[in-house]
NUZANU-992376 format. One record per atom (N, C-alpha, C, O, CB): x, y, z. Coordinates in steps of 0.2 Angstrom, whole numbers, plus 2048, in hexadecimal, padded with zeros to 3 digits. Each point is the difference from the previous one (the first is absolute). Glycine has a CB too. Layout:
BEGIN
XYZ ...
//
This chain:
BEGIN
6A37614E7 7FC8067FF 7FD7FE7F7 8047FE7FC 80580D80D 7EE7F77F4 8008007FF 7FF8037F9 7FA7FF7FE 8077FC80D 8048087EF 8018087FB 7F98017FD 7FC7FC7FF 8118027FD 7F2808804 7FB8007FC 8008037FA 8058047FF 7F67FB80B 8017FF7F1 8058047FA 7FE8057FE 8028017FA 8017F7802 7F980C807 8018087FD 807801805 8008067FF 7F07FF7FD 8157F9809 805806803 8057FF7FB 805803802 7F97FD80A 8037FE7EF 8068017FB 7FA8067FB 8028047FC 8077ED804 7F180E800 7FE8097FC 800803801 8028057FD 7F97FB800 8037FF80C 804808804 8058037FE 8028067FF 7FB7F680B 8067FF7F7 8078037FF 8048047FA 8038067FF 7FE7F2807 7FC8027F6 8008057FA 7FF8057FE 8048027FC 7FA7FA803 7FB808805 7FD805800 805807806 7FF806800 7F57F07FC 80F807808 803805805 8038077FC 801805804 8027EF806 80080C7F0 8028057FE 7FE8057FB 8048047FD 8027F5806 7F28067FD 7FB8027FE 7FF8087FF 7FF8037FB 7FD7F2809 80480C805 7FE804804 7F7802801 7FE8057FF 80E7FE7FF 7F27F9803 7F77FF802 7FF7FC802 8027FA7FE 7FA8097FB 8007FE80E 7FB7FE807 7FF7F87FC 7FE8017FA 7FA80D80C 8087EC7FC 8017F87FE 7F87FE806 7FE7FF806 8157FE7F6 7EB804800 7F87FC803 7FF7F9802 8067FE800 7F68097FA 8017F4808 7FF7FB804 7FD7FE801 8037FB802 7FF807800 7F87FD7FD 7FA800802 7FC7F7803 7FF7FC7FB 8028117FB 7FD7F180E 8007FA801 7FD7FF806 802804805 8067FB7F3 7F37FD80B 7FC7FD807 8057FF805 8067FE800 7F17FB7F9 80780A80B 8047FE806 8057F6803 7FE7FA801 7F7814803 80F7F67FD 8037FA802 8037FA7FA 8027FA802 7F6809808 8077FF7F0 8047FE7F9 8087FF804 8047FB800 7F480F7F5 80A7FD80E 8067FF7FD 8058067FE 8068007FF 7F47F67FC 80280F806 80280A7FD 805801803 8068017FD 7EF806802 80B7F8809 807803803 8067FC801 805802802 7F5803805 8067F27F7 8087FC7FF 7FF8007F9 8047FE7FC 7FF7F880D 7F880D7F3 8038017F9 805807801 8058007FD 7F17FB7FB 80A80A80C 8028047FF 8077FF806 8058037FE 7EF8037FD 80D7F680B 8067FE805 8028017F8 8038057FE 7FC7F2811 8018017EB 8047FF7FB 8038067FB 8068017FE 7F47F3803 8018117FD 8038067FF 806804802 8068017FF 7F07FE7FF 806802805 805804806 8067FB802 803804804 7F2802801 80E7F77FA 8067FC804 8048047FF 7FF8047FC 8007F1802 80580A804 8098067FF 7FE807800 804805801 8047F47F5 7F5808809 7FE8087FF 802804807 7FE7FC804 7F58017F4 80F80980B 803800805 7FB805805 7FF801806 80E7FC7F3 7F0805800 7FB809806 7F97FC7FD 7FF8017FA 809810804 7F37EB806 7F97FF802 7FB804803 7FF800806 8067F77F9 7F680C7FC 7FB804805 7FA7FA800 7FF7FD7FA 804811803 7FA7F1807 7FB7FB801 7FA805803 802802805 8067F37FD 7F180D7FA 7FD803804 7F97F97FC 7FE7FE7FB 809813807 7F57F0808 7FA7F97FB 7F9803805 7FD801805 80C7EF7F8 7F78117FE 7F68067FE 7FC7FC803 7FA8017FE 8068057F2 7FF7F4814 7FD800807 801802807 7FD7FF805 8027FC7F4 806807802 803806809 7FD8087FF 8008027FA 8107F7808 7ED809802 7FD808800 805802801 8008057FE 7F57FD805 8117FC800 8078087FE 8027FE7FA 8038047FD 80380180E 7FB7F57F2 8038027F8 7FD8017FA 8038007FB 8057FC809 7F08057FE 7FC8027FB 800807802 7FD8037FC 7FD7F2801 80780E807 7FF806800 8058037FE 7FF8067FE 7FB7F9809 80D7FE7FA 8048027FB 8018027F9 8038057FE 7FE7F4809 7FB8037F6 7FF7FF7FA 7F98077FB 8018037FA 8037EF80B 7F680F801 7F9803800 803806800 805801804 7F37F7802 80380D7F3 8028057FE 807803803 800805803 7F47F97FB 8127FF7FF 8068057FF 8028037FA 7FE7FF7FA 8077FA80D 7FE80C7FA 8048027FA 8047FC7FC 8007FA801 7FE80E804 8057FC7F7 8037FC7FA 809800805 8057FD7FF 7F18087F2 809800812 807801801 8007FC807 8027FA7FE 8018117FB 7FD7F580D 7FB7FC807 8037F77FD 8037FC804 7ED80F7FD 80C7F47F7 8027FA801 8087FC7FA 8027FA7FF 7EF807806 8128067FA 8038017FF 8097FF803 8057FE7FE 7EF8087FE 8077FC80A 806801803 7FF7FA808 8047FF805 7FF8107F4 7F87EE806 7FD7FA803 8037FA7FD 8027FB803 7F480C7FF 80B7FA7F8 8047F87FC 8038007FC 8027FB7FE 7F9801803 80780A7FE 8077FF7FB 809800805 8058007FE 7F280A7F8 8057F6813 8097FC801 7FF7F9800 8047FE804 80280B803 7F57F27F6 8017F9800 7FE7FE7F7 7FC8027FC 8007FC814 80A7FE7F0 8007FA7FA 7FB7FB7FE 8007FD7FB 80A803809 7F1800800 7FA7FB801 7FC802803 800800806 8067F87FB 7F580A7FC 7F8803804 7FC7FC7FF 7FE7FF7FA 80280C806 7FD7ED807 7FB7FD800 7F7804803 7FE801806 80F7F67FC 7F28097FA 7F5804804 7FD7FC7FF 7FD7FF7FB 7FF80C802 8037F3808 7FA7FB800 7FA800803 800804805 8097F67FA 7F08037FE 7FB801802 7FD8047FB 7FA802801 80A7FC80B 7FE8047EE 7FF809802 7FA8037FF 7FE806801 80D7FC7FC 7F17F7801 7FA8037FE 7FE803806 7FC8057FE 8007F47FA 80480880C 7FD80280A 8028067FE 7FB803801 8087F480A 80380F7F2 802805800 7F88077FC 7FD7FF7FB 8127F7806 7F080E801 7FC8027FC 8028047FC 803805802 7F57F8804 8058007F4 7FF8067FA 80A7FF7FF 804805800 7ED806806 8107ED7FA 8067FD7FF 8048027F8 8058027FF 7F47F4809 8028097F3 8018037FA 8038067FE 8048007FB 7F57FB805 80580A802 803806802 80A801803 8048047FF 7EB7FC805 8117FC7FF 807800805 8027FB7FC 8078007FF 7F680180E 7FF7FB7EF 8067FA7FC 8038057F9 8057FF7FD 7F17F2806 8078127FB 8008057F9 804805802 8058007FC 7EF800800 80D80480A 805803804 8057FE7FF 8048047FD 7F67FD808 80A7F6800 8037FE7FE 8067FD7FA 8067FE7FF 7F2804807 8007FF7F7 8017FB7F6 8058087FB 8058007FC 7E87F6802 80F80F806 8038057FD 808805803 8038047FE 7F07FB800 80C7FD806 80A803803 8057FD7FC 8048037FD 7FB7FD811 8017F87F0 8047FE7FB 8067FF807 8058037FF 7F78047F2 8027F6814 806800803 8047FA800 7FB7FB7FF 80180D808 80A7F57FA 8057FE7FF 7FC7F9805 8027FB7FF 8078127FD 7F37F680A 7FF7FA805 7FD7F97FE 8037FF7FB 7FB80980C 7FF7F47F9 7FD7F87FF 7FB803802 802805803 8057F17FF 7F380A7FE 7FC801801 7F57FC7FC 7FB8027FD 813808805 7F57EC803 7FD800800 7F67FE806 8007FE806 80D8037F2 7EF800804 7F8800802 7FD7FB801 7FF7FD7FA 80080C800 7FE7F280A 7FB7FB7FF 7FA801806 7FF805804 80A7F27F7 7F3805803 7F9804801 7FD7F77FF 8017FC7FC 7FF8157FC 7FB7ED80E 7FE7FB800 7F68017FF 7FC7FE804 8117FE803 7F18087F4 7FD8017FE 8018097F9 802806800 7F97F080E 8018077EE 8008077FD 7FA803801 7FC8027FB 80B7FA7FC 7F880580E 7F9805800 7FE8047FD 7FB8017FD 8067FD808 806806800 80280A802 8047FF7FB 7FF8037FB 802803813 8077F57F2 8058017FC 7FE7FD7F7 8058007FC 804800811 7F17FE7F2 7FD7FE7FA 7FF8087FD 8038037FB 7F77EF809 80280F7FF 7FB8057FF 803805800 7FF8047FB 7F97F780A 80C808800 801806800 8068017FB 7FF8057FC 7FC7FD811 80C7FA7F2 8048007FF 8028007FA 8058017FD 7FA7FD80C 7FA7FE7F3 8038017F8 7FC8067FD 8028017FA 8027F2804 7F9810804 8008077FE 804803803 8057FE7FE 7F18027FF 80C805808 806802801 8097FD7FD 8058017FC 7F180280F 8087F97F7 8097FF800 8017FD7F8 8067FD800 7FD7FE810 7F98047EA 8037FB7FB 8068067FB 8028067FF 7EF7EF800 812803801 8048047FB 8057FE806 8067FE7FE 7F280E7F9 8097F380F 806800807 8017FC803 803800805 7FD8087FD 7FA7F17FA 8017FC807 8037F87FA 8017FF7FA 7F2807813 80E7F57F8 8017F97FA 7FB7FD807 801802806 80E7FC7F0 7EE7FF808 7FA7FC804 8027F97FE 8047FF7FA 7F280A805 8077F0807 8047FD800 7F97FD806 7FD803805 8138027F5 7EF7F1801 7FC800804 8057F8804 8057FE7FD 7ED80A7FC 80D7F380E 8017FC802 7FB7FC804 7FD804803 80D8027FB 7F57F4803 7FC7FB7FD 8027FA807 806800802 7FA8047EF 7FC7FA812 8057FA801 8027FE7FE 7FF8007FA 7FE7FD809 80B8007FF 8047F97FB 7F97FD7FB 7FA7FD801 8127FD80B 7F98087ED 7FD7FD7FC 8027F7800 8037FF806 7FC80E7F2 8017ED804 8047FC800 8048027FB 8047FB7FE 7F77FE807 80580A7F9 8087FF7F9 804803805 8057FC801 7F78087F0 803804817 804802803 8027F7802 8057FE7FE 7F6812805 8007EB803 8007FC804 8067FC7FA 806801803 7ED800805 80D7FB7F4 8037FD7FD 8068037FD 8047FC801 7F27FF7FF 80B80A7FE 807803801 8077FF807 8067FF800 7F18087F9 8027FA80B 8047FD805 8027FB803 805800803 7F98077FC 7FE7F3801 8017FA7FF 8027FE7F9 8067FF7FD 7F480280B 7FD7FC7F7 8047FA7F5 7F9802800 7FE804805 80D7ED7F8 7F080C7FC 7FB800800 7FB7F9802 7FA7FF801 80B80A7F8 8047F2808 7FD7FA802 7FE80080A 7FC7FD803 80C7FC7F1 7FC80D80F 7FB7FF805 7FB803800 7FC800805 80A7FE801 7F98067F5 7F9806801 7FC7FA7FF 7FC7FF805 80780F7F5 7FC7EE800 7FD7FC800 7FD7FC806 7FA7FF7FF 80C8027F8 7FC7FD80D 8017FC806 7FD803804 7FE7FD804 80A7FD7FA 7F8810804 7FC800804 7F98047FD 7FC804803 80F7FB806 7F37FF7EF 7FB8017FE 7F9803805 7FF806801 8087F27F7 7F580180B 8007FF804 7FD806803 7FB8037FF 80C7F47FF 80080A807 800804807 7FE8067FD 7FB803802 80E7F9804 7FB8067F4 7FA8057FD 7FB802800 7FD804803 8077FA7FA 7FC7FF7FE 7F87FE7FF 7FB802805 7FA8027FF 80B7F57FC 7FC80780A 7FA803805 80580480A 7FD801805 7F77F27F3 81580D805 801807803 8028077FF 800804804 8027F5801 7FF8057F3 8038077FD 805801800 8027FA801 7F880A802 80C8037FC 806801801 800806803 8038057FC 8017F37FB 7F980A80E 805805802 8067FF805 8007FC805 7F68097F9 80F7FF801 805801802 8027FA80A 8047FC802 7F98137F4 7FE7F380D 8007FE806 7FE7F8801 8037FC804 7FB8107FF 7FC7F47F8 7FE7F8801 8057FA7FB 8007FA801 7F280B803 8108007F7 8077FA7FD 8057FE804 8037FB801 7FC8087F4 80380280E 808800806 7FB7F9803 8027FA800 806816804 7EF7F3800 8027FB806 7FA7FE7FF 7FB802801 80D803809 7F97F47F2 7F87FE7FD 7FE7FC806 7FA7FF7FF 8078007F5 801800810 8007FB808 7FC802805 7FD7FD805 80D8027FA 7F48097FE 7FD804803 7FB8067FD 7FF805802 80A7F6805 7F48027F1 7FE8037FD 7FA8017FE 7FF8047FB 80A7F9805 7F0800804 7FA800803 800808803 7FD8047FE 8027EF803 80680B808 7FD806802 8018067FD 7FD805801 8047F5809 8068057F1 8048067FE 7FA8027FC 801806800 80E7F8800 7EE8027FF 7F97FF7F8 7FD805804 7FF8067FF 7FD7EC7FC 801809809 7FB802804 80180A804 7FB8047FF 8057EB803 807812803 802804803 7FE8047F9 7FB803800 80D7F780B 7FC8057EE 8038067FB 7F98027FE 7FE806800 80F7F67FB 7EC7FE802 7F98047FF 7FE804809 8008067FF 7FA7EE7F5 80480A811 800804804 802807801 7FB804802 8057F2800 80780C7FD 802806802 8048027FC 805803802 7FA7FB807 8008017EF 8038047FE 7FC7FF7F7 8028037FB 8097FC810 7F17FD7F6 7F88017F9 8008057FC 8018027FA 7F87FB80D 803805801 7FB804800 804809801 7FC8057FF 7F97EF806 81080F7FD 807803803 7FC8067FE 7FC804802 8117F57FD 7F78057FB 7FF8087FC 7F87FF7FF 8008047FB 80D7FF7FE 7EE7FB807 7FA7FE7FC 7FC806805 7FE8057FF 8047EC7FC 7FD80A80C 7FF807805 801804803 7FD803805 8017FA7FB 8088067FD 802807802 7FF8067FC 801806801 8067F3804 7F78027F3 7FB8047FD 7FA8047FE 7FB7FC800 80B7FF802 7F880B7FD 7FC802801 7F87FF7FE 7FB801804 80F8027FD 7F87FB7F6 7F97FC803 7FF7F9800 7FE7FD7FB 7FD80C802 8067F4808 8017F9802 7FD802808 803802805 8097F87F1 7ED80680A 7FA800808 8007FB803 801800806 7F88047F7 8067F67FE 7FA7F9804 8077FA7FF 8007FC7FB 7ED8067FD 8197FD80C 8047FA7FF 7FC7FB803 8047FD804 8068097FC 7F17F7800 7FE7FA802 7FD7FD7F8 8017FA7FE 7FC808810 7FF8077EF 8007FD7F9 8067FE7FC 7FF7FB7FC 7F780C804 8107FD801 8057FD7FC 8057F9801 8057FE7FD 7F980E801 7FF7F3808 8027F7800 7FB7FC7FF 8027FA800 806807808 7F38017F7 7F97FD7FC 8017FF7FC 7FF7FA7FE 7F980A805 80C8027F7 8008007FA 8067FD7FC 8017FD7FA 7F880B808 80D7FA803 8087FA800 7FD7F67FF 8027FD7FB 80680C812 7F47F67F7 7FF7FB805 7FA7FC7F8 8017FA7FD 80180E815 7FA7FD7EC 7FD7FC7F7 8058017FC 8017FC7FC 7F1806802 813803802 8007FF7FA 8077FB801 8017FD7FA 7F980F800 8097F380A 8037FB800 7FC7F87FC 8027FC7FB 80380C812 7F27F77F8 8007FB7FE 7FE7FE7F9 7FF7FA7FF 7FF80580B 8038097F0 7FE7FF7FB 8058027FA 8008017FA 7F680080C 8107FD801 8067FB7F8 7FE7FF7FB 7FC7FC801 80A7FF804 7FD8087F4 7FF7FC7F9 7F9800801 7FE7FC804 80C7FC7F9 7F180B802 7FB800800 7FC8097FD 802805803 8007EF806 7F980D7F2 800807801 7F8803803 7FA7FF800 80F8007F5 7FC80780F 7FE804803 7FB804802 802806802 8067F87FC 7F3803803 7FC805800 7FE804804 8007FE806 7FD7FE7F5 80180C803 803803808 7F6800802 7FE802806 8128097F7 7EC7F47FD 7F9801804 8007FA806 7FE800806 7FA8067EF 80A7F5808 8017FB804 8017FE808 7FC7FD805 8078037F1 80580380A 803804805 7FE803804 800800806 8048007F6 7F88057FE 7FB807809 7FF7FC802 8047FE804 7F580B7FB 7FF7F37FF 7FA7FC801 8037FD806 800803805 7FA7FA7EE 80B7FB80B 8057FB805 801809808 7FD800806 80C7F47EC 7FB81080C 803802807 7FE807802 802802806 8077F77F7 7F180A7FE 7FB807803 800801801 7FE803804 7FE7FE7FE 80A8027F9 7FF8087FF 8018037F8 8017FB7FC 802807811 7FD8027F1 7FE8037FA 8067FE7F9 806800800 7F4809809 8027F77F1 8087FD7FD 8078057FD 8057FF7FD 7F17F87FD 80780F809 807807800 8047FF804 8068027FE 7F5805800 8027F580A 8057FD805 8057FD7FD 8058037FF 7F37FB808 8057FA7F6 8047FB7FE 8028037FB 8057FD7FE 7F67F9806 80480F7F8 8037FF7FB 809804804 8067FE800 7EC8027F3 80C80480E 803806803 8057FD806 805804801 7EF8037FC 80A7F3808 8057FC802 8047FC7FA 8048047FD 7F57FB80D 8077FD7F5 8017FD7FB 8078047FA 8057FD7FE 7ED7FE805 80C80B7FB 8058037FF 806802805 8067FF7FF 7F38037F8 80380080F 805802806 8077F6802 8057FF803 7EC80F804 80C7F07F7 8047F8802 8037FF7FA 8047FB800 7F37FF808 8088097F2 8047FD7FB 807806801 8057FF7FD 7EF7FA7FA 80A80A80B 805808802 8057FD805 8068017FF 7F080A800 8087F1805 8027FD806 8057FB7FF 8037FE804 7F2804800 80B7FB7F5 8037FA7FF 7FB7F8804 8027FA801 80A8107FF 7F07F7801 7FC7FC803 7FF7FA7F9 8027FB800 7F681080A 8057F87F0 7FA7FF7FC 8068017F9 806800800 7ED805808 8087FB7F4 7FF7FE7F8 7FE8007FB 8017FB7FD 801803806 7FA8067FA 7F98017FA 8037FB7FB 8067FF801 7F680E800 8007EF7FB 8027FF7FC 7F68037FA 7FB800802 8127F4805 7F580E7F3 7F98027FC 8007FC7FD 8037FB800 7FC80F800 7FD7F77FD 7FD7FC7FA 8017FF7FA 8008067FE 7FA7FE807 8077F97F7 8048047F7 7FA7FE7FA 7FE7FC7FC 8137FF805 7EE80A800 7FA8027F9 8048037FA 804805801 7F27FE809 8087FC7EF 8058027FC 7FB7FF7F9 7FF8047FC 80D7F880C 7F27FE7F8 7FC7FE7F9 7F97FC800 7FC8007FB 8107FF802 7F6800807 7F77FA802 7FC804804 801804805 8047EE7FC 7F580B7FD 7FB804800 7FC7FD808 7FC803803 8037FF7ED 8047F9811 7FC7FC804 8087FF808 8007FB804 7F47FE7EE 81080E80C 8067FD807 7FA802804 7FB8027FE 813800800 7F57FE809 7FC803803 80980A801 8067FF800 7ED7EF807 8088187F9 804804800 803804808 804804801 7F77FC7F2 8007FC811 801804806 8027FE807 7FF803806 7FA8027F3 80B7F7806 8017F8806 804802802 8048027FC 7F97F4800 80580B80C 8067FD801 8037FB806 7FC7FD802 80480C7F9 8067F6806 8017F9803 805805806 8038057FF 7FA7EF7F6 803808810 804804808 8047F7802 7FE7FB801 7F6812808 8157F77F4 8047FC802 807802808 802805800 7FA7F67F0 805801813 804801807 8058047FE 7FE8027FB 8007F280A 80880F7FB 8078007FC 8047FA807 7FE7FC7FB 8038157FE 8007ED80A 7FF7F9806 7FA7FC804 7FB801804 80D8067FE 7FC7F27FA 7FD7F9800 7FD801809 7FA7FF802 8107F97F2 7FC809811 7FD801804 7FD802804 7FD7FD804 8068007F8 7FD80C802 7FD803803 7FA7FC7FF 7FC7FF805 80A80B7FA 7F87F47FC 7F57FF7FC 8007FA804 7FB7FD800 8018077F0 8087FA814 7FF7F9806 7FD804804 7FA801802 8107F57FF 7FE80E801 7FD7FF807 7F8804804 7FD800805 8107FE7F9 7F48067FE 7F88037FD 7FA7FC805 7FD801805 8068017EC 8007FA807 7F77FA803 8047FB804 7FE7FA800 7F98057F4 80F802811 8037FA805 7FF7FB7FD 8007FC804 7FE808805 8017F97F0 8057FD7FC 8067FD7FE 8038027FB 7F8802805 8077F6805 8067FF801 8037FA7FD 8067FE800 7F9808808 7F97F77F7 8027F67FF 8057FE7F8 8018037FB 7F07FB80A 8117FC7FF 8057FE7F8 7FB7FF7FB 7FA800801 8117FA803 7FA8067F4 7FA8017FA 7FD7FB7FE 7FB8007FC 80B8077FF 7FB7F4808 7FB7F87FE 7FB802803 7FB7FE7FC 80D7F8806 7F680D802 7F87FE807 7FF8077FD 7FB802803 8077F680B 80080C7EE 7FE80A7FB 7F87FD7FC 7FE7FA7FF 81480D7FA 7EC7FD806 7FB8007FB 8008067FD 7FB8027FC 7FF7F5809 80A80C7FC 8008067FB 80B8037FE 803804802 7ED801805 8107F57F6 8097FC800 8018047F7 8058037FF 7FB7EB809 7FB8127F4 8008047FA 800806800 8038037FB 7F97F5802 80080E809 7FF804801 80A803802 8048037FC 7ED7F9808 810801803 806801801 8048007FA 803806800 7FB7F6809 8048017F3 8067FD7FC 7FC8067F9 8038017FA 8017ED80C 7F88147FC 7FD8067F9 805807800 8048037FC 7ED7F8805 80D804809 803808807 8068017FE 8018057FC 7FA7F980F 80B7FD7F5 8047FF801 8048017F8 806803800 7F57F780B 8008047EE 8067FF7FB 7FF80A7FD 8038047FC 7FB7E9800 7FC814807 7FE8087FD 806801803 8057FF7FE 7ED805801 80C7FF806 806803806 8078007FF 8058047FF 7F57F880A 8077FB7F6 8088067FD 8008017FC 802806800 8057F8803 7F77FF7F7 7FE8047F9 8028077FD 8048017FC 7F47F9806 80280A805 801806802 806803801 8038057FE 7F47F8805 80D7FC804 806806802 8057FF7FA 8038047FD 7FE7FD811 7FF7F97F1 8067FC7F9 8008067FA 8068037FF 7F67ED801 7FF8137FC 8018067FD 801806801 8028057FD 7F97F5800 80480680B 800809803 809800801 8038047FD 7EF7FE80C 8127F87FB 805802800 8057FD7F9 8067FF801 7F880480C 7FF7FC7EE 8057FF7FA 7FD8057FA 8018007FA 8027F2809 7F7813801 8008077FD 7FB7FE7F8 8038027FA 80C80580E 7ED7F67F8 7FD7FA7FB 7F7802801 7FC7FC801 80F7F8802 7F68147FB 7F9801801 7FB8007FC 7FF8037FB 80680180B 7F77F87FD 7F97FF7FD 7FA800802 801803806 8057F97F7 7F5803803 7F67FE804 7FF7FC7FB 8017FE7FB 7F980D80A 8017F4804 8007F97FF 7F97FF802 7FF803805 80E7FB7FE 7EC7FD7FA 7FB800801 8017F7802 8047FD800 7F78107F9 7FD7F2808 7FD7FB7FD 7F97FF7FA 7FA804800 80C7FB80B 7FB7FD7F2 7F97FF7FD 7FB7FC800 8007FA802 80680A7FB 7F37FE801 7FC7FB803 7F98037FA 8008067FE 8067F9811 7F57FB7EF 7FD8037FB 7F87FF808 8027FF805 8067FD7EA 7F180580F 7FA7FF7FE 8017F7801 7FE7FC804 7FE8117F4 8087F2804 7FD7F67FD 8057FD806 8017FA801 7FE8057EE 804807814 8067FC809 8057FC7F8 8037FB801 7F17FD80F 80E80A7EC 8077FE7FF 803806804 7FE806801 8027F47F3 80780180E 805807803 8077FF7FF 8037FB7FD 7F580980C 80C8007FA 8087FD7FF 800808808 7FC805802 80B7F57EA 7FF801816 80380180A 8018077FC 7FD805801 80C7ED809 7FB80F7F2 8078057FF 8028037FA 8037FC7FC 8037FF80C 7F680C7F6 8048017F9 805806803 7FF805804 7F67F87F1 811802806 804805801 8018067FD 7FD804803 8067F4801 7FE8097F8 7FF8087FB 808803802 801804805 7EE8007FC 8167FB7F9 807803801 7FF8027FB 7FC7FD7FD 80B7FF80A 7FF80C7F6 8008027F7 7FC7FF7F9 8008007FA 8097FE80B 7F38017FF 7FC7F97FC 7FC7FB800 7FA7FF7FF 80B8047FF 8007FA802 7FE7FA803 7FA7FE803 7FC804801 80D7FC7FF 7F77F9801 7FA7FE803 7FE7F9804 7FC7FB7FE 80280B7F9 8057F980F 8027F8802 7FE800804 801803805 8077F97F8 7F37FC801 7FB7FE803 8037FA805 8047FC7FF 7F38067F7 8067FF810 8017FC807 7FC7FA801 7FA8007FF 809809805 7FE7F47FE 7FB7FB805 8057FA804 8057FC7FF 7EE8057F7 807801811 8097FD805 7FA7F8802 7FA8007FF 81080F80B 7F97EE7F9 7FD7F8802 8037FF805 806803800 7F77F87F7 8037FF810 803800806 8007FB800 7FF7FF806 80180A7FE 7FF7F17F7 8037FA7FF 8037FF7F9 8048037FD 7F47FA80C 8047FD7F5 8057FB7F9 7FB8007F9 7FF7FB7FD 8087FA80D 7F68137F5 7F88007FD 8027FA7F7 8057FF7FC 7F581380C 7FD7EE7F7 8047FA7F7 8008097FE 7FF805804 7FA7EA7F5 80980F7FF 8018067FB 7FA804804 7FB7FE803 8097FC7EF 7FF80D80C 7F8807802 8038057FB 805803801 7F77FE80E 8017FF7EB 7FD8067F9 800808804 7FD802805 7F87F37F5 80E80F803 7FD8067FE 7F98017FB 7FD7FF7FA 810802806 7F1800806 7F68027FB 8027FF7FB 8067FF7FF 7F480A805 8007F67F6 8038027F9 7F98067FE 7FD7FF7FB 80B7F2802 7F6813806 7FD8077FE 805803805 7FE806800 7F47F87FC 812801807 806807803 8057FB7FB 7FF7FB803 80080B80E 8047F97EB 8057FD7FE 7FC8067FA 802805800 8037EB806 7F680D7F5 7FF8047FA 800807802 8038047FC 7F77F47FE 80280E80D 8048027FE 804804802 7FF806800 7FB7F77FC 80B7FF807 8078047FF 8047FA7FF 8027FC803 7FD80F806 8027F77F1 8067F87FC 804804803 7FF806802 7FE7F37F2 80780580C 808801801 8037FF808 8067FE800 7F880B7F6 7FE7F780F 7FD7FE805 8047F9806 7FC7FC802 7F980A7F4 8127FA80C 8027FC803 7FA7FB805 7FB803802 8118077FC 7F47F0804 8007FC804 8047FD804 8057FD7FE 7F48027FC 80680080B 8037FC807 7FB7FD806 7FA802803 8118067FB 7F87F5803 7FD7FB804 806800808 8057FD801 7F67FA7F1 80380D813 8067FF803 7FD7FB809 7FC802804 80C80C7F2 7FC7EE809 7FE7FA807 808800803 8048047FE 7F07F17FC 80C80680C 8067FF803 8067FD7FE 806801802 7F37FF806 8037FB7F0 8097FF800 8038067FA 8058007FD 7FA7F0805 7FA8147FE 8078057F8 801808804 8008057FD 7F87F77F2 808805817 7FD809801 805802801 800806803 7F57FA803 8137FF7F8 803805802 8038037FA 804805801 7FD7F680A 7FF8047EF 8008037FC 7FB807800 8018047FC 8047F27FF 7F580A80A 7FB8047FF 802805805 7FD8057FF 7F97F47FC 80F80680A 801806807 8087FE800 804801804 7EF7FF805 80E7FC7F2 809802801 8048097FE 7FF8037FB 8027EF7FF 80280F80D 8058057FE 8068007FC 8038067FF 7F87FD809 
//
């Protein structure tokens, strides 16, 4: 069993009498995490909100009804809570009860869960994000040396739990994941009416990893309006399929101010979308895969360590660029990602002049552990 880094953090919150919310894509291990958290507890209630009967047990219930249902148990697990109508109001009521019962809620999207929960249940929730295994978690289970040996596997097949534990079947598992689960919450959402458009968009984004994305170009390519493209990208982000970096622009006139890049939370999902599982020596996208892996791993690492950072890329109209700008506590850190063994890479002088004090590192397969280690 590969232990999740946030397990101990969640256990430390058990006595705070707040609802614990764990958000993450389907199949990243939320149910397994709950099994570990509830181990040894005598009275456990599990409600799977993909099941209509369990959903109805939570919808439009009074505080008294919720107390009567939950209080007999030591720990309650509400899975796929985004399927419950008005889930935010229900969680507010549960939070206000201040039960001795530990209530853990999971959602495979932040669609309704984020939009409804944050407003009515503010101050009553403790939120966590759970991602596919991070390199830091995997190395704690084995060793950094062993994970270094498996680096090409992670670059191509990613780190969803079942893919990691069954590497011999990785390709089939990823194709099933993308076909059966990737769009499941999105297609149930009221704003998505064209599944074929969504699939074309995800494929187009997969082919543009590491490049600046134009909503206008995507609109022309796929044949829908720009607003639909933007709406679907927002939803893909809320379902933990992709994430965006905005352009960093503060001081220089020629800095690009409105650009965006899109990355995938998991390399394996990205490759499955375009059915590209060739070994690294045969690939033309090695640099993009390395960049995607490192940036997604940095986001996992900072999230788990509660390092609250903002992420950007930097580019000028004269084509000077930096892959990742991380801004934390007023400090600016610039990173370039190189999949090979590069010659000396320097921080662009105009960036150094505009942002004195910014640090700069080049992350390669030879030195990446300091960047991703938990």
